[in-house]
N, C-alpha and C positions, 0 to 999 in steps of 0.2 A: 504494500500500500504506500509506504513511504517513498519507494523508488518511483512509483507511478506519479505521485504528486510532484516529485523532484523533476521528473521528465516533463511534466506539464508546465512547471515553472520555467524550465529551460526553453521549452517550445514558445511560451508566451514572450519571453525576453528576446528570442531570436526573431520572432515574427513582428514585433513592435519596436519602434524606435525608442531610445532611452527617454526622449522627451514625452512620448505617449505614456510610457510606464510611470514616469515621474508625475505627470499630470494625474494619472489614475490613483497613484498612492497618495498624492496631495489631496485629491478630492475626497478620498476615503478618510484621511486623517481629519480634514476639515469637518466632515459630517459627524465624525465621532467626537470631536473636541468642542464644536460649537454648541453652546447651550443658550436657550432663550433667556435674555436678561431684561427685566422690566425695572426702569429707574423710577 
């Protein structure tokens, strides 16, 4: 299972540019970190 996941990760990295991967990771991080704040 772990090897399959690793292969999938390698495949995604190879088929997408580093910029696309960075944008994806950044968008995921933003969604996870952003919390609605009411002043």
